[in-house]
C-alpha positions as CSV (number, residue, x, y, z in Angstrom):
1,M,0.1,0.0,-0.2
2,G,1.0,3.5,-1.3
3,L,2.1,6.2,1.5
4,Q,-0.6,8.9,2.2
5,Q,0.0,12.2,2.3
6,N,-2.5,14.2,4.0
7,I,-2.3,18.0,2.8
8,A,-4.3,20.3,5.0
9,P,-6.5,22.4,3.1
10,I,-5.4,26.2,2.3
11,S,-6.9,28.9,4.4
12,Y,-7.5,32.1,2.0
13,D,-8.9,33.7,4.7
14,A,-6.0,33.8,6.6
15,L,-3.6,34.8,3.4
16,V,-6.0,37.7,1.8
17,Q,-6.4,40.7,4.3
18,R,-7.7,43.9,3.2
19,D,-4.5,46.0,3.6
20,R,-1.9,43.2,2.8
21,V,-1.5,39.8,1.2
22,H,0.9,36.8,1.9
23,G,3.8,36.3,-0.1
24,R,3.0,32.4,-0.3
25,L,0.5,33.4,-2.8
26,Y,2.7,33.6,-5.5
27,T,5.3,31.0,-4.8
28,D,3.3,27.6,-3.4
29,P,2.5,25.2,-6.4
30,N,-0.4,23.8,-4.4
31,I,-2.0,27.4,-4.4
32,F,-1.1,27.5,-8.2
33,S,-2.9,24.5,-9.1
34,E,-6.1,25.6,-7.0
35,E,-6.3,29.0,-8.9
36,M,-6.1,27.1,-11.9
37,D,-9.4,25.0,-10.9
38,R,-11.5,27.5,-9.3
39,I,-10.7,31.0,-11.3
40,Y,-9.7,29.6,-15.1
41,H,-11.3,26.6,-15.1
42,K,-14.6,26.9,-13.1
43,G,-15.0,30.8,-13.9
44,W,-14.8,32.9,-16.9
45,V,-12.0,34.1,-18.3
46,F,-10.7,35.7,-22.0
47,A,-9.9,33.3,-24.6
48,G,-9.7,35.4,-27.7
49,H,-11.6,37.7,-30.0
50,T,-13.7,36.6,-33.2
51,S,-11.3,38.7,-35.4
52,E,-9.1,36.3,-35.0
53,V,-10.7,33.3,-37.1
54,P,-12.5,35.3,-39.7
55,D,-13.1,33.1,-42.4
56,I,-14.5,29.4,-42.3
57,G,-11.8,26.7,-41.3
58,D,-9.7,29.4,-39.5
59,Y,-8.4,28.5,-35.6
60,Q,-6.2,29.7,-33.0
61,R,-4.7,27.6,-30.3
62,R,-5.2,28.6,-26.8
63,Q,-4.8,27.4,-23.1
64,I,-7.2,28.0,-21.0
65,G,-5.7,27.6,-17.6
66,Q,-3.9,24.4,-17.9
67,Q,-6.5,22.9,-20.5
68,P,-5.8,23.4,-24.5
69,V,-8.4,24.6,-26.8
70,L,-8.9,25.8,-30.2
71,I,-10.9,28.9,-31.4
72,T,-12.5,27.5,-34.6
73,R,-14.9,29.2,-37.0
74,D,-16.8,26.1,-38.5
75,A,-18.5,25.4,-41.8
76,K,-21.7,27.6,-40.9
77,N,-19.7,30.3,-39.8
78,D,-20.0,29.9,-36.5
79,V,-17.0,30.5,-33.8
80,K,-16.9,27.5,-31.5
81,L,-13.9,26.8,-28.9
82,L,-13.2,23.3,-28.9
83,F,-10.9,21.0,-26.4
84,N,-7.7,19.9,-28.1
85,R,-7.8,16.5,-27.4
86,C,-8.3,13.7,-29.9
87,T,-11.5,11.6,-28.7
88,H,-9.9,8.4,-29.4
89,R,-7.1,8.2,-27.3
90,G,-6.2,11.6,-26.0
91,N,-3.6,12.8,-29.0
92,M,-3.5,16.7,-28.9
93,I,-5.1,17.3,-32.2
94,C,-3.4,20.2,-33.2
95,A,0.1,21.7,-32.7
96,R,0.3,25.0,-34.6
97,D,-0.6,28.1,-32.9
98,S,-2.8,29.3,-35.9
99,G,-4.1,28.5,-39.5
100,N,-6.7,27.6,-42.2
101,A,-8.0,24.1,-42.2
102,A,-10.4,21.7,-43.9
103,T,-9.8,19.2,-41.0
104,F,-7.9,18.1,-38.1
105,V,-6.1,15.0,-38.4
106,C,-4.9,13.0,-35.2
107,P,-1.3,12.3,-35.8
108,Y,-1.4,9.3,-33.6
109,H,-4.3,6.9,-35.5
110,G,-5.6,9.0,-38.1
111,W,-8.8,10.5,-36.7
112,T,-10.1,12.9,-39.1
113,F,-12.4,15.9,-37.6
114,A,-14.3,19.0,-39.2
115,V,-12.7,22.3,-38.2
116,G,-16.5,22.6,-36.1
117,G,-15.1,19.4,-34.4
118,E,-17.3,16.6,-36.0
119,L,-15.5,13.3,-36.9
120,R,-15.5,13.0,-40.7
121,G,-14.1,9.2,-40.3
122,M,-11.0,7.0,-39.2
123,P,-9.0,4.4,-40.7
124,M,-10.7,1.0,-40.6
125,P,-13.6,1.8,-38.8
126,G,-15.0,-1.6,-39.2
127,G,-13.2,-2.2,-35.7
128,M,-15.4,-0.4,-33.9
129,G,-18.1,-2.6,-33.4
130,S,-21.7,-2.4,-33.7
131,S,-22.5,0.0,-31.5
132,Y,-20.1,2.7,-33.0
133,D,-22.0,6.0,-33.1
134,K,-19.6,8.5,-35.3
135,S,-21.9,11.5,-34.0
136,A,-21.0,10.9,-30.2
137,L,-17.1,10.9,-31.1
138,G,-16.7,14.1,-31.9
139,L,-14.4,16.8,-30.2
140,A,-15.5,18.2,-27.2
141,E,-16.8,21.4,-26.5
142,V,-16.2,24.1,-23.9
143,P,-19.2,24.0,-21.8
144,R,-19.8,27.7,-21.7
145,V,-18.9,30.7,-24.3
146,H,-20.0,34.0,-24.7
147,I,-19.0,36.4,-26.9
148,Y,-19.8,40.3,-26.6
149,R,-18.7,42.8,-29.1
150,G,-16.1,40.3,-30.3
151,F,-14.6,39.7,-27.2
152,I,-14.6,35.5,-26.5
153,F,-15.3,34.9,-23.0
154,A,-15.2,30.8,-21.7
155,S,-16.0,28.5,-18.7
156,L,-14.9,24.9,-18.5
157,A,-17.7,24.5,-15.9
158,H,-21.3,23.5,-17.1
159,E,-22.8,25.3,-14.6
160,G,-21.9,28.5,-12.2
161,Q,-22.2,32.4,-12.4
162,S,-23.4,33.6,-15.8
163,F,-21.4,36.2,-17.8
164,D,-23.8,38.8,-16.9
165,D,-23.1,38.7,-13.7
166,Y,-19.4,38.0,-13.9
167,I,-18.7,40.7,-16.3
168,G,-21.3,43.3,-14.5
169,K,-20.6,47.3,-14.9
170,A,-17.1,46.5,-16.2
171,K,-19.2,46.2,-20.0
172,Q,-18.7,49.6,-20.2
173,L,-15.2,49.1,-20.6
174,L,-15.2,46.9,-23.3
175,D,-17.9,49.3,-25.0
176,R,-15.4,52.2,-24.7
177,A,-13.2,50.2,-26.2
178,C,-14.9,48.8,-29.0
179,D,-16.7,52.5,-29.7
180,L,-13.4,54.4,-30.6
181,S,-14.2,52.7,-34.2
182,P,-16.1,54.4,-36.2
183,E,-18.1,50.6,-37.3
184,G,-18.3,50.1,-33.3
185,E,-15.8,47.1,-33.7
186,M,-12.2,46.0,-33.3
187,E,-9.7,43.5,-34.7
188,L,-6.9,42.0,-33.6
189,S,-5.4,40.7,-36.7
190,A,-1.8,41.9,-36.2
191,G,-0.6,38.9,-34.6
192,W,0.4,38.7,-30.8
193,L,3.9,39.1,-29.0
194,K,4.8,36.7,-26.6
195,H,6.7,37.5,-23.6
196,R,7.6,34.6,-20.9
197,F,8.0,36.4,-17.3
198,H,9.7,34.5,-14.5
199,A,7.0,35.6,-12.2
200,N,3.7,34.4,-10.7
201,W,0.7,35.5,-12.7
202,K,-1.3,37.5,-11.1
203,M,1.8,40.0,-10.6
204,L,0.9,41.1,-14.1
205,P,-3.1,42.2,-13.5
206,E,-1.8,43.5,-10.4
207,N,0.3,45.9,-11.6
208,N,-1.0,46.9,-15.1
209,T,-3.7,49.1,-13.1
210,D,-1.0,50.7,-10.4
211,G,-0.5,54.1,-10.7
212,Y,2.3,54.1,-8.0
213,H,5.0,52.6,-9.7
214,V,5.4,54.6,-13.1
215,K,7.0,57.7,-12.6
216,V,10.1,54.7,-10.7
217,A,9.8,52.2,-13.0
218,H,9.1,53.9,-16.4
219,A,11.4,57.1,-15.6
220,S,13.1,57.1,-18.9
221,L,9.4,56.4,-20.8
222,L,8.3,59.5,-19.1
223,R,11.4,61.4,-19.9
224,S,11.4,60.5,-23.5
225,T,7.9,61.7,-23.9
226,N,6.0,65.4,-23.3
227,A,5.5,66.7,-19.4
228,F,1.7,65.5,-20.0
229,G,2.5,61.7,-19.5
230,S,4.5,62.4,-16.4
231,L,1.7,64.5,-14.9
232,A,-1.1,62.2,-15.4
233,F,0.7,60.1,-12.8
234,D,1.6,62.8,-10.3
235,E,-1.2,63.6,-7.6
236,E,0.8,66.3,-5.9
237,K,0.5,68.8,-9.0
238,G,-3.2,68.1,-9.4
239,D,-5.2,66.8,-12.6
240,S,-4.3,63.6,-12.5
241,S,-5.4,60.1,-13.2
242,V,-7.9,58.1,-11.0
243,N,-8.2,54.5,-9.6
244,R,-11.4,52.3,-10.1
245,D,-12.5,49.2,-8.6
246,W,-15.5,48.1,-11.1
247,G,-16.6,45.5,-8.7
248,G,-15.8,41.5,-9.7
249,G,-12.0,42.3,-9.7
250,H,-12.0,44.6,-12.8
251,T,-10.0,47.6,-12.4
252,E,-8.9,50.7,-13.9
253,L,-6.5,53.0,-14.1
254,D,-8.5,56.0,-15.8
255,I,-6.6,58.7,-16.9
256,A,-9.8,60.4,-18.8
257,P,-10.3,62.8,-16.2
258,R,-7.1,64.7,-17.3
259,Y,-7.7,64.2,-21.1
260,R,-10.9,65.8,-20.3
261,N,-9.5,68.7,-18.6
262,T,-7.7,69.7,-21.5
263,N,-10.6,69.6,-23.7
264,K,-8.2,68.1,-26.6
265,P,-9.0,65.1,-28.4
266,F,-6.4,62.6,-29.0
267,Q,-4.3,63.2,-25.6
268,W,-3.9,59.4,-25.4
269,F,-2.7,59.3,-29.5
270,G,0.3,61.5,-28.4
271,G,-1.5,64.8,-29.0
272,V,-1.9,64.3,-32.6
273,P,-3.9,67.4,-34.0
274,E,-7.4,66.5,-35.5
275,A,-6.1,67.8,-38.3
276,K,-4.1,64.8,-39.2
277,L,-7.1,62.7,-38.5
278,P,-9.3,64.3,-41.2
279,N,-10.8,60.9,-42.1
280,Y,-11.2,59.4,-39.0
281,V,-13.1,62.5,-37.2
282,A,-15.3,62.8,-40.3
283,R,-16.6,59.1,-40.0
284,M,-16.4,59.0,-36.1
285,E,-18.6,62.2,-36.1
286,Q,-21.0,60.6,-39.0
287,T,-21.4,57.5,-37.1
288,Y,-22.0,59.1,-33.4
289,G,-22.9,62.8,-34.1
290,R,-20.5,65.7,-33.0
291,E,-21.2,65.6,-29.6
292,L,-20.7,62.2,-28.7
293,A,-17.9,61.4,-30.9
294,R,-15.8,64.7,-29.5
295,K,-16.2,63.0,-25.9
296,R,-14.9,59.7,-27.5
297,M,-12.0,61.3,-29.0
298,I,-11.2,63.3,-26.0
299,D,-11.4,60.0,-23.7
300,G,-9.8,57.4,-25.6
301,P,-9.3,53.8,-25.1
302,P,-9.8,52.0,-21.4
303,H,-6.7,51.2,-19.4
304,A,-8.1,48.1,-17.5
305,I,-8.2,45.1,-15.9
306,I,-11.2,42.2,-17.1
307,F,-10.8,39.6,-13.9
308,P,-8.6,37.8,-13.9
309,N,-6.6,37.6,-17.1
310,L,-7.6,40.3,-20.2
311,F,-5.8,43.7,-20.0
312,L,-7.5,46.6,-22.2
313,A,-4.2,48.1,-22.5
314,E,-5.3,51.4,-24.1
315,L,-4.2,50.9,-27.7
316,N,-3.0,47.1,-27.1
317,I,-5.2,44.2,-25.9
318,S,-3.3,41.9,-23.4
319,F,-3.8,38.3,-21.7
320,V,-1.9,36.2,-19.3
321,A,-1.5,32.8,-19.9
322,P,-0.2,30.9,-16.3
323,V,2.4,28.2,-16.8
324,S,3.4,27.9,-13.2
325,A,3.8,29.3,-9.6
326,N,6.6,31.4,-11.2
327,Q,6.1,31.2,-15.0
328,V,3.5,33.2,-17.2
329,V,3.4,33.9,-20.9
330,Q,1.9,37.7,-21.4
331,Y,0.2,38.0,-25.0
332,Y,0.5,41.6,-26.7
333,T,-1.2,42.9,-30.1
334,P,-2.3,46.5,-31.2
335,M,-6.1,47.1,-31.0
336,L,-6.7,47.9,-34.7
337,L,-10.4,50.2,-34.7
338,K,-12.3,49.0,-37.9
339,G,-12.9,51.6,-40.2
340,A,-9.8,53.4,-39.1
341,P,-6.8,52.9,-40.8
342,E,-5.5,56.3,-39.9
343,I,-5.5,55.1,-36.0
344,N,-4.3,51.8,-37.1
345,A,-0.7,52.2,-38.8
346,R,0.3,54.6,-35.6
347,A,-1.2,52.1,-33.4
348,L,1.0,49.4,-35.2
349,R,4.1,51.5,-34.3
350,Q,3.2,52.5,-30.6
351,T,2.8,48.5,-29.7
352,E,6.5,48.1,-31.0
353,G,7.4,51.4,-29.1
354,A,5.7,49.9,-25.6
355,M,5.6,46.6,-25.9
356,G,8.5,44.9,-28.4
357,P,11.4,42.9,-26.7
358,G,13.5,46.5,-27.0
359,S,11.0,48.9,-26.4
360,F,10.7,51.2,-23.7
361,L,7.6,49.9,-21.4
362,L,7.2,46.0,-21.3
363,P,10.8,45.2,-20.6
364,D,10.7,47.3,-17.4
365,D,7.8,45.5,-16.3
366,A,9.4,42.1,-17.1
367,C,12.5,42.8,-15.2
368,L,10.8,44.2,-12.0
369,S,8.1,41.7,-12.3
370,E,11.0,38.7,-12.0
371,R,12.8,40.8,-9.3
372,N,9.6,40.4,-7.4
373,Q,9.9,36.6,-7.4
374,L,13.5,36.5,-6.4
375,G,12.8,38.9,-3.6
376,L,9.8,36.7,-2.6
377,A,12.0,33.8,-2.0
378,A,14.0,35.5,0.8
379,Q,11.5,34.3,3.9
380,S,10.7,37.9,5.9
381,P,8.6,40.0,6.0
382,E,6.1,37.6,5.2
383,W,3.7,40.2,4.0
384,L,3.2,42.3,1.1
385,D,1.7,46.0,2.4
386,L,-1.5,47.1,0.7
387,R,-2.3,49.4,2.6
388,R,-1.8,52.7,0.4
389,G,-4.7,55.1,0.1
390,M,-7.3,53.3,2.4
391,E,-8.1,56.4,4.3
392,R,-8.9,58.6,1.0
393,E,-11.2,56.1,-1.2
394,Y,-14.4,57.5,-1.9
395,V,-17.3,56.5,-4.2
396,D,-17.5,58.6,-6.9
397,P,-21.1,60.3,-7.6
398,E,-20.9,60.2,-11.0
399,N,-20.4,56.2,-11.7
400,G,-20.9,54.8,-8.2
401,L,-17.1,53.2,-8.5
402,L,-15.0,53.1,-5.5
403,S,-12.3,55.3,-6.5
404,S,-9.1,57.1,-5.2
405,N,-5.8,58.7,-6.4
406,V,-3.7,57.5,-8.9
407,S,-0.9,56.4,-6.4
408,D,-3.3,54.4,-4.2
409,E,-3.7,50.8,-4.2
410,T,-7.4,50.5,-4.5
411,T,-7.3,48.3,-7.9
412,N,-4.9,45.8,-6.1
413,R,-7.0,45.8,-2.9
414,A,-10.0,45.2,-5.2
415,F,-8.5,42.4,-7.5
416,W,-7.7,40.2,-4.1
417,K,-11.1,41.0,-2.8
418,Q,-12.5,39.1,-5.9
419,Y,-9.5,36.8,-5.7
420,L,-10.4,35.9,-1.9
421,H,-14.2,35.5,-3.0
422,V,-13.4,33.0,-5.7
423,M,-10.6,31.0,-4.1
424,S,-12.9,30.8,-0.8
425,G,-15.4,29.2,-2.1
426,A,-18.0,31.8,-1.9
427,A,-18.3,32.0,-6.1
């Protein structure tokens, strides 16, 4: 008889407190395993975008938590999410990251499936016996899929929280991004930059709406730009950005208040004059009317996290794919606006400058997150402090959201509040 190992249940209430979190949350492989089950496999996560599979037969290979899946567009022009696993002996059916195919062929025994998952055939089917039902052996579909404005969200659980309850008010953040297009749609068609971080996955969404680190960690970037960018993160000068808790772990570093104070469109786009974007301005006004179009061109895109893995990174879309307790892959692509070629041409260059391997922004975050992980190997102090700004949070009367100064850790506390809610079994 083998030895039985009794592992005590993890008490997340003891590890997540309102003003601090325990370092073990970033390093313990058992915690990582439970996160994959409770957050990534049972909850809703971002999986991809419909524009990535525009044509029948297109596919994208993805990972939801620890499970391999395929995003496909079938013969009926429907987007499907399929488990990337042959229904015969479990071989991974597709190894390429993306492409277009009429069929998927298992390399082990040659079972062939349509791009929609239906079993087409197999070598020597006579050996399957009289009870063989071809229709019952297609590739398995992800149990729950919801597409909102092209964003594909998935849950591997057959039952659970509805998508609408999950996304809540944060739908407005997705709307804000899409409504920058005069056609109300975005396209993620430029391909993905992939960066492997030797860090825990949670550090990335924490960092992405953290306004406190910007002036220190990204000082070289701010020195290379105009004063507007630097002042957006300087609350002591006034007129700075705002941190917001949208509920459900969704968070935002909202720079729009500063843009509005200038009353000038395109400050989020490097301050490009309206005259240099005449076709875009005209199309926006034609679609939305002059007043609403101007508001959207002033506010710009969101800088926000959709819990747990999607980052609306202004003119970029990003998501994280956890690998282990100390490794994660982050994906980045430019947010291209349908019907806005003037914007898109510049957006491509901005992504290269900010997010590429030799860029101004992402290498800073990559380096610091890996230093975070190395620092957490030290056993003391045990806790990470998250108290900043707790005494000056307020409910914004305009939108009803808990908000605070740009340097405060409101967004971090919001992330961990939802984390505790899910990991303690409340969701």
